[in-house]
C-alpha positions in Angstrom: 119.8 91.1 -68.1 116.3 90.0 -69.1 114.4 87.6 -66.9 114.4 85.1 -69.8 118.1 85.2 -70.2 118.7 84.9 -66.5 116.2 82.0 -66.2 118.1 80.3 -69.2 121.4 80.7 -67.5 120.2 79.4 -64.2 118.5 76.4 -65.9 121.7 75.7 -67.9 123.9 75.7 -64.8 121.4 73.6 -62.9 121.3 71.0 -65.7 125.1 71.0 -66.1 125.5 70.4 -62.4 122.9 67.7 -62.3 120.8 69.6 -59.8 117.5 68.2 -61.1 115.5 68.1 -64.2 115.2 71.1 -66.4 111.6 72.2 -66.2 109.4 71.7 -69.2 108.5 74.7 -71.3 104.9 75.3 -72.0 103.8 75.5 -75.6 104.1 79.3 -75.5 107.1 79.6 -73.2 110.6 80.2 -74.6 113.8 79.4 -72.6 117.1 80.7 -73.9 120.4 79.0 -73.0 123.7 80.9 -73.4 126.4 79.5 -75.7 129.2 77.7 -73.8 131.4 78.0 -77.0 132.2 81.7 -77.0 130.8 84.3 -74.7 129.3 87.6 -75.8 127.7 86.3 -79.0 124.5 88.2 -80.0 122.4 85.0 -79.9 121.6 82.1 -77.7 123.4 78.7 -77.8 120.0 77.0 -77.7 116.4 77.8 -77.2 113.7 75.6 -75.8 110.2 76.0 -77.1 107.7 73.4 -75.9 109.3 70.0 -76.1 112.0 71.0 -78.6 115.5 72.3 -78.2 116.8 74.3 -81.2 120.6 74.8 -81.6 121.6 77.4 -84.2 124.5 77.3 -86.5 127.7 76.0 -84.8 131.2 76.1 -86.2 134.2 73.9 -85.4 135.9 76.6 -83.3 138.5 76.2 -80.6 136.7 76.3 -77.3 136.3 79.8 -76.0 138.0 81.3 -79.1 136.9 82.8 -82.4 139.2 80.6 -84.5 138.7 77.3 -86.3 140.3 74.1 -85.1 143.1 73.1 -87.5 142.7 70.0 -89.7 140.0 70.7 -92.2 136.5 69.4 -92.7 136.6 66.4 -90.4 138.3 68.2 -87.5 135.8 71.1 -87.8 132.9 68.8 -88.0 134.0 66.8 -84.9 134.5 70.0 -83.0 131.2 71.5 -84.0 129.4 68.4 -82.9 131.2 68.4 -79.6 129.9 72.0 -79.2 126.4 70.9 -80.1 126.7 68.0 -77.6 127.7 70.5 -74.8 125.0 73.0 -75.8 122.3 70.2 -75.7 123.5 68.9 -72.4 123.5 72.5 -71.0 119.8 72.6 -72.1 119.1 69.4 -70.3 119.0 67.0 -73.3 121.5 65.0 -75.3 122.8 64.2 -78.8 120.8 60.9 -78.9 117.6 62.9 -78.8 118.5 64.8 -81.9 115.8 64.6 -84.6 117.0 66.9 -87.3 120.3 68.5 -88.4 121.1 71.0 -91.2 124.6 70.9 -92.4 126.2 73.6 -94.4 129.3 72.8 -96.5 131.4 75.2 -98.4 132.6 72.5 -100.8 130.7 69.6 -102.2 133.9 67.6 -102.4 133.7 67.4 -98.5 130.4 65.5 -98.5 131.9 62.0 -98.1 134.3 63.2 -95.3 131.4 64.9 -93.5 129.3 61.8 -93.8 132.0 59.8 -92.0 131.9 62.2 -89.0 128.1 62.2 -89.0 128.2 58.4 -88.7 130.6 58.6 -85.8 128.4 61.1 -84.0 125.2 59.3 -84.7 126.1 55.6 -85.0 122.5 54.4 -84.3 119.2 55.8 -85.4 120.6 58.9 -86.9 118.5 62.0 -87.2 117.2 63.2 -90.5 119.5 65.7 -92.2 119.7 68.3 -94.9 123.0 69.2 -96.4 123.3 72.5 -98.2 126.3 73.7 -100.2 126.9 77.4 -99.7 129.5 79.7 -101.2 130.9 80.9 -97.9 130.5 80.1 -94.2 131.7 82.6 -91.5 135.4 82.5 -90.7 135.9 80.7 -94.0 134.8 77.5 -92.3 134.3 74.3 -94.2 131.4 73.1 -92.0 128.5 74.5 -90.0 125.7 72.6 -88.3 122.4 73.3 -86.6 120.4 70.7 -84.8 117.0 70.3 -83.2 116.5 67.8 -80.4 113.7 66.6 -78.1 113.8 68.0 -74.6 113.8 65.8 -71.6 110.9 66.0 -69.3 
């Protein structure tokens, strides 16, 4: 295990347990945090670079499994945002510090339903967002999201 991965895991555990502030990353330092969604993925759940936390594409999967939650676009979106919330908290920040999201939809007809969930997740001062309609999302998902948030000092 690389030093960077080990440091990320230690920091994520410390943050999750409330054992103090997650240290700030310098402008050139990169801290990786494992995904709490499914173990063994070939990418980090989040990466801190400077004062930003970057969360890559997240699907609405059942916690710990490689299967989508049942219920369609809104159920997937709610679950994906719950995963994003957990990932951000593991990295020492929170959803309310999100500044940008990119949403992928596999069907433009789901736009209004997705907007309803986005309003639930970000009821006040929502982050900026881009929505991209794509022909296919992994696992035939209806929804995928990535978010960028400000780190806590």
